[in-house]
C-alpha positions as CSV (number, residue, x, y, z in Angstrom):
1,X,-6.6,41.6,-43.0
2,X,-4.0,44.3,-43.8
3,X,-5.7,47.3,-45.1
4,X,-4.5,50.7,-46.6
5,X,-7.2,53.9,-46.8
6,X,-6.4,56.5,-49.2
7,X,-8.0,59.7,-49.9
8,X,-6.9,63.2,-50.8
9,X,-9.0,65.0,-48.0
10,X,-7.4,67.2,-45.2
11,X,-6.6,65.1,-41.9
12,X,-9.5,66.6,-40.2
13,X,-11.9,64.2,-38.3
14,X,-14.6,66.8,-38.3
15,X,-14.9,67.2,-41.9
16,X,-17.5,64.8,-43.6
17,X,-15.3,62.5,-46.0
18,X,-12.1,62.6,-43.8
19,X,-14.3,61.7,-40.8
20,X,-15.1,58.4,-42.8
21,X,-11.4,57.1,-43.0
22,X,-11.0,57.8,-39.1
23,X,-14.1,56.1,-38.2
24,X,-13.8,53.4,-40.8
25,X,-10.0,52.5,-39.8
26,X,-11.0,52.8,-35.9
27,X,-13.7,50.1,-36.5
28,X,-11.6,47.7,-38.8
29,X,-9.1,47.8,-36.1
30,X,-11.8,46.9,-33.1
31,X,-12.2,43.9,-35.4
32,X,-8.8,42.8,-35.6
33,X,-7.6,43.9,-38.8
34,X,-4.7,45.9,-39.5
35,X,-5.3,49.5,-41.1
36,X,-3.3,52.2,-42.3
37,X,-4.5,55.8,-43.7
38,X,-3.1,58.1,-46.0
39,X,-4.8,61.5,-46.5
40,X,-3.9,64.7,-48.1
41,X,-0.9,65.7,-46.3
42,X,0.6,62.1,-46.7
43,X,0.0,62.4,-50.5
44,X,1.9,65.7,-50.7
45,X,1.6,69.5,-50.3
46,X,1.8,70.4,-53.9
47,X,0.1,71.2,-55.8
48,X,-2.5,72.7,-53.3
49,X,-4.6,74.6,-56.0
50,X,-8.0,72.4,-56.2
51,X,-8.3,72.4,-59.9
52,X,-4.5,71.4,-60.4
53,X,-4.8,68.9,-57.5
54,X,-7.7,67.2,-59.4
55,X,-5.0,66.3,-62.1
56,X,-2.2,65.3,-60.0
57,X,-4.2,63.4,-57.3
58,X,-4.0,60.0,-59.0
59,X,-0.5,60.2,-59.2
60,X,0.1,61.4,-55.8
61,X,-1.9,58.6,-54.6
62,X,0.1,56.1,-56.7
63,X,3.3,57.4,-55.3
64,X,2.1,57.2,-51.7
65,X,1.0,53.9,-51.9
66,X,4.4,52.7,-53.3
67,X,6.1,54.5,-50.4
68,X,3.7,52.7,-47.9
69,X,4.8,49.1,-49.3
70,X,1.9,48.2,-51.5
71,X,4.2,46.7,-54.2
72,X,6.1,45.1,-51.4
73,X,3.2,43.1,-50.2
74,X,2.4,45.0,-47.3
75,X,-1.2,45.0,-47.8
76,X,-3.8,42.8,-49.1
77,X,-6.3,45.5,-50.1
78,X,-6.1,49.2,-50.8
79,X,-9.5,51.0,-50.6
80,X,-8.9,54.4,-52.3
81,X,-11.2,57.2,-53.0
82,X,-12.6,57.1,-56.7
83,X,-10.5,59.4,-58.9
84,X,-7.4,59.1,-56.7
85,X,-7.4,55.3,-57.7
86,X,-7.1,55.5,-61.3
87,X,-3.3,55.0,-61.9
88,X,-3.0,52.8,-58.9
89,X,-5.6,50.3,-60.2
90,X,-4.2,50.4,-63.6
91,X,-0.7,49.7,-62.2
92,X,-1.9,46.9,-60.2
93,X,-3.5,45.3,-63.1
94,X,-0.3,45.7,-65.2
95,X,2.1,44.5,-62.5
96,X,3.4,41.1,-63.0
97,X,5.8,40.7,-60.0
98,X,4.9,40.5,-56.4
99,X,1.7,39.5,-54.5
100,X,-1.7,40.8,-55.8
101,X,-3.3,43.5,-54.1
102,X,-7.0,44.0,-54.3
103,X,-8.2,47.6,-55.2
104,X,-11.6,49.0,-53.9
105,X,-12.8,52.3,-55.3
106,X,-14.5,54.2,-52.9
107,X,-17.1,56.8,-53.9
108,X,-18.1,59.4,-51.4
109,X,-20.8,60.6,-54.1
110,X,-20.4,59.9,-57.7
111,X,-18.8,63.0,-59.4
112,X,-20.8,62.4,-62.8
113,X,-24.1,62.9,-60.8
114,X,-22.9,65.6,-59.2
115,X,-21.7,67.2,-62.4
116,X,-25.3,66.9,-63.6
117,X,-26.1,68.7,-60.3
118,X,-23.9,71.7,-61.5
119,X,-25.5,72.1,-64.9
120,X,-28.9,72.1,-63.1
121,X,-27.5,74.8,-61.1
122,X,-26.5,76.8,-63.9
123,X,-29.6,76.2,-65.7
124,X,-31.4,77.5,-62.6
125,X,-29.0,80.7,-62.8
126,X,-27.7,79.8,-59.6
127,X,-23.9,79.9,-60.8
128,X,-22.5,80.5,-64.3
129,X,-21.4,77.6,-66.6
130,X,-17.8,78.7,-66.6
131,X,-15.1,77.3,-68.8
132,X,-13.8,75.1,-66.0
133,X,-17.1,73.6,-65.8
134,X,-17.7,73.3,-69.6
135,X,-14.4,71.3,-70.1
136,X,-11.9,71.5,-67.2
137,X,-14.0,69.6,-64.7
138,X,-14.9,66.8,-67.0
139,X,-11.3,66.4,-68.3
140,X,-9.5,66.6,-64.7
141,X,-12.1,64.9,-62.5
142,X,-14.7,62.9,-64.7
143,X,-12.7,60.4,-66.5
144,X,-10.3,59.7,-63.5
145,X,-13.3,58.6,-61.6
146,X,-14.5,56.4,-64.5
147,X,-11.0,54.9,-65.1
148,X,-10.9,53.9,-61.5
149,X,-14.0,52.3,-61.6
150,X,-13.3,50.2,-64.3
151,X,-9.8,49.1,-63.4
152,X,-10.7,48.3,-59.7
153,X,-11.4,45.0,-58.4
154,X,-14.6,46.2,-56.5
155,X,-16.2,49.6,-56.1
156,X,-18.2,50.8,-53.0
157,X,-21.0,53.5,-53.2
158,X,-23.0,54.9,-50.7
159,X,-26.6,55.0,-52.4
160,X,-28.8,52.9,-54.8
161,X,-28.8,55.6,-57.3
162,X,-25.0,56.0,-57.6
163,X,-24.9,52.2,-57.7
164,X,-27.4,52.1,-60.8
165,X,-25.6,54.9,-62.5
166,X,-22.3,52.6,-62.2
167,X,-23.9,49.8,-63.8
168,X,-25.9,51.5,-66.7
169,X,-22.7,53.1,-67.6
170,X,-21.0,49.8,-67.8
171,X,-17.9,50.5,-65.5
172,X,-19.2,47.5,-63.2
173,X,-21.4,44.7,-63.3
174,X,-24.1,44.7,-60.5
175,X,-22.2,42.3,-58.2
176,X,-18.9,44.3,-58.7
177,X,-20.3,47.5,-57.1
178,X,-21.8,47.6,-53.4
179,X,-23.9,49.8,-51.9
180,X,-22.1,50.4,-48.1
181,X,-23.5,53.2,-46.1
182,X,-21.7,54.9,-43.5
183,X,-22.1,54.3,-39.9
184,X,-22.8,56.6,-37.1
185,X,-20.4,57.1,-34.1
186,X,-20.8,55.0,-30.8
187,X,-20.6,58.1,-29.0
188,X,-23.6,59.7,-30.8
189,X,-25.6,56.3,-30.0
190,X,-24.4,56.3,-26.3
191,X,-25.4,60.0,-25.6
192,X,-28.7,60.1,-27.4
193,X,-31.4,62.3,-25.4
194,X,-33.9,60.6,-23.9
195,X,-37.4,60.5,-25.8
196,X,-39.5,63.7,-25.2
197,X,-36.4,65.7,-24.1
198,X,-37.0,69.4,-24.0
199,X,-35.8,71.1,-27.3
200,X,-36.9,74.4,-28.6
201,X,-33.9,76.0,-30.4
202,X,-35.3,75.6,-33.8
203,X,-34.2,74.6,-37.2
204,X,-30.5,73.1,-37.4
205,X,-28.5,72.9,-40.8
206,X,-25.2,70.9,-40.6
207,X,-22.7,71.0,-43.3
208,X,-20.8,73.2,-45.7
209,X,-22.5,76.2,-46.9
210,X,-22.5,75.3,-50.6
211,X,-24.8,75.1,-53.5
212,X,-24.8,71.3,-53.7
213,X,-26.2,71.5,-49.9
214,X,-29.1,73.4,-51.3
215,X,-28.4,76.5,-49.5
216,X,-30.3,78.7,-51.8
217,X,-33.7,77.1,-51.3
218,X,-33.1,76.9,-47.6
219,X,-32.4,80.5,-47.3
220,X,-35.6,81.0,-49.4
221,X,-38.0,78.6,-47.4
222,X,-36.5,80.3,-44.3
223,X,-38.0,83.6,-45.8
224,X,-41.2,81.9,-46.1
225,X,-41.1,80.3,-43.0
226,X,-40.7,83.2,-40.9
227,X,-43.9,85.0,-42.8
228,X,-46.1,82.5,-41.0
229,X,-43.8,81.4,-38.0
230,X,-42.4,84.7,-36.6
231,X,-40.5,82.5,-33.7
232,X,-38.6,80.4,-36.3
233,X,-35.0,80.3,-35.7
234,X,-32.4,78.7,-37.7
235,X,-28.7,77.5,-36.9
236,X,-26.3,76.8,-39.3
237,X,-23.5,74.4,-37.9
238,X,-20.1,74.1,-39.5
239,X,-20.4,76.0,-42.7
240,X,-16.6,76.1,-43.7
241,X,-16.9,79.9,-44.8
242,X,-16.9,82.9,-42.7
243,X,-20.2,84.2,-40.9
244,X,-20.6,87.0,-43.2
245,X,-20.9,84.8,-46.1
246,X,-24.0,82.8,-44.7
247,X,-25.8,85.6,-43.5
248,X,-25.4,87.4,-47.0
249,X,-27.7,84.3,-48.4
250,X,-30.6,85.4,-46.6
251,X,-32.8,88.6,-47.1
252,X,-31.9,91.2,-44.8
253,X,-35.4,90.9,-42.8
254,X,-34.5,87.3,-41.3
255,X,-30.9,87.6,-40.9
256,X,-31.1,88.4,-37.4
257,X,-33.0,84.8,-36.6
258,X,-29.9,82.9,-38.4
259,X,-27.0,81.8,-35.8
260,X,-23.8,80.7,-37.4
261,X,-21.4,78.2,-35.4
262,X,-18.2,77.5,-36.9
263,X,-17.0,73.7,-37.7
264,X,-17.2,71.9,-34.4
265,X,-16.4,68.5,-33.0
266,X,-18.5,65.6,-32.0
267,X,-19.6,67.0,-28.6
268,X,-20.8,70.2,-29.7
269,X,-22.7,68.5,-32.8
270,X,-24.6,66.4,-30.3
271,X,-25.0,69.2,-28.0
272,X,-26.8,71.4,-30.9
273,X,-28.6,68.2,-32.4
274,X,-30.0,67.7,-28.7
275,X,-31.4,71.4,-28.3
276,X,-32.9,71.9,-31.8
277,X,-36.3,70.6,-32.9
278,X,-35.5,69.5,-36.5
279,X,-32.5,68.9,-38.9
280,X,-33.0,70.4,-42.4
281,X,-31.0,68.7,-45.4
282,X,-32.1,70.3,-48.5
283,X,-29.4,69.1,-50.8
284,X,-29.6,68.8,-54.4
285,X,-27.0,66.0,-54.5
286,X,-25.4,64.0,-51.7
287,X,-23.1,60.7,-51.9
288,X,-24.4,60.0,-48.2
289,X,-25.0,63.1,-45.9
290,X,-23.7,61.4,-42.5
291,X,-25.4,64.4,-40.8
292,X,-28.7,62.8,-41.3
293,X,-27.7,59.5,-39.6
294,X,-26.3,61.4,-36.8
295,X,-29.4,63.4,-36.4
296,X,-31.6,60.4,-36.3
297,X,-29.3,58.9,-33.6
298,X,-30.2,62.0,-31.4
299,X,-33.7,61.9,-31.8
300,X,-33.9,64.7,-33.9
301,X,-36.6,65.0,-36.7
302,X,-35.3,65.2,-40.1
303,X,-36.7,67.3,-43.1
304,X,-34.7,66.2,-46.1
305,X,-34.8,65.9,-49.9
306,X,-34.5,62.5,-51.7
307,X,-30.6,62.2,-52.0
308,X,-27.7,60.1,-50.5
309,X,-28.8,58.6,-46.9
310,X,-32.5,59.8,-47.3
311,X,-33.2,57.3,-49.9
312,X,-32.6,54.5,-47.2
313,X,-33.0,56.2,-44.0
314,X,-35.6,58.5,-44.4
315,X,-39.1,57.2,-44.9
316,X,-41.7,59.7,-45.7
317,X,-44.0,60.4,-42.6
318,X,-42.3,57.3,-41.0
319,X,-38.7,58.2,-40.0
320,X,-38.9,61.5,-41.2
321,X,-40.1,64.1,-43.8
322,X,-39.1,63.9,-47.6
323,X,-39.4,66.8,-49.9
324,X,-38.8,67.6,-53.7
325,X,-35.1,68.9,-53.9
326,X,-35.1,72.5,-55.1
327,X,-38.6,73.3,-54.0
328,X,-38.5,76.1,-51.4
329,X,-42.1,76.2,-50.8
330,X,-42.4,72.6,-50.1
331,X,-39.3,73.0,-47.8
332,X,-40.9,75.6,-45.6
333,X,-44.1,73.8,-45.6
334,X,-42.4,70.7,-44.1
335,X,-40.3,72.5,-41.6
336,X,-43.6,74.5,-40.4
337,X,-45.4,70.9,-40.0
338,X,-42.7,69.5,-37.8
339,X,-42.5,72.8,-35.6
340,X,-46.2,72.8,-35.4
341,X,-46.9,69.2,-34.6
342,X,-44.6,68.1,-32.0
343,X,-46.3,64.8,-31.1
344,X,-45.9,63.6,-34.8
345,X,-42.3,64.8,-34.9
346,X,-41.4,62.8,-31.6
347,X,-42.8,59.6,-33.2
348,X,-40.8,59.9,-36.4
349,X,-37.9,60.9,-34.3
350,X,-38.2,57.7,-32.3
351,X,-38.7,55.5,-35.6
352,X,-35.4,57.3,-36.7
353,X,-33.6,56.4,-33.6
354,X,-34.5,52.9,-33.9
355,X,-32.8,52.9,-37.5
356,X,-29.9,54.6,-36.5
357,X,-29.1,51.9,-34.0
358,X,-28.6,49.4,-36.8
359,X,-25.8,51.8,-38.3
360,X,-22.8,51.7,-36.0
361,X,-19.6,51.9,-37.7
362,X,-18.7,48.4,-36.5
363,X,-21.5,47.2,-38.8
364,X,-20.2,49.3,-41.6
365,X,-16.7,47.8,-41.1
366,X,-18.2,44.4,-41.2
367,X,-19.9,45.0,-44.7
368,X,-16.9,46.5,-45.7
369,X,-14.5,43.7,-45.1
370,X,-16.8,41.6,-47.3
371,X,-16.2,44.0,-50.1
372,X,-12.2,43.7,-49.3
373,X,-12.5,40.0,-49.5
374,X,-14.2,39.6,-52.7
375,X,-11.6,42.3,-54.2
376,X,-8.6,40.1,-52.7
377,X,-10.1,37.2,-54.3
378,X,-10.6,38.9,-57.9
379,X,-7.0,40.2,-57.5
380,X,-5.8,36.8,-57.1
381,X,-7.6,35.6,-59.6
382,X,-6.0,38.0,-62.0
């Protein structure tokens, strides 16, 4: 099968959503399919301001797809990130000449649920409900997501709650929107530390330092934890913002015990996961949250909120610990429990490792190809 992947993301394999395209393309090629990838630079450098880019991205994706030969039959399926696929999906439905191309709308996290999270943040006093959140974000981002979902032949989401939201909104029937979770790199699976290996570096948070990741609650939880566990330490890995910005989120008394490591490649991430005692993922919304799966592949216990991958991968008290979102005290208590009871933590980490073994990128690619075939058949039927 000839596949084109499109997403308006920086072409950096260390970044979450961009990493998906590199890993999925590699796995598809290993299965014998032809696969090309168009990321942000291939769509165009202008406009570079994010809020203008939201408006332009669907047009940029359509133009890039046509330059790549979609209308000339170079591809059988185009897998395009949700909002970016709006005009491309409509154009394919309207086209009357040439071979039909299956359009798959890929959600890395449903924007409408994330928007609800933004409103919750405003109600919690974490950020103002500014003019752009009131009307610019819905106008420039939410309706293209809805349009792309409706016009595409199939839709891929990453968790069951997003799928249910799509069906409830009437964008797709249950059989047209599929949950296909991300995979974990073979390098992670091949390099996992042995069961019971020495650790001791404390807590690690891996991801962008952003409100959606629950960083406000993490900072509060760490302050509470330090009051009862004075040896507790926290590493913030790959925050995507300056160290000073991260440290400013914490009370002055605990800042000396927070270490910040800039964005890193897979080798360094694996090394840090192998050294630490627990991964914390306090997100208030996630599409998936690949770091949870990567941590599980390194036999690293996970404390997470019930968002994204945690919905299907982290079973409370079996493969990890699940805590309510926006609850710093529950988060602190759960982290203390992992640090205090290493025997139970190791049992859960071993169970989590067994789950991670079932989620390699090749398996993700196989499931994705099933969706591609269904999209291609739907397009042909049009």
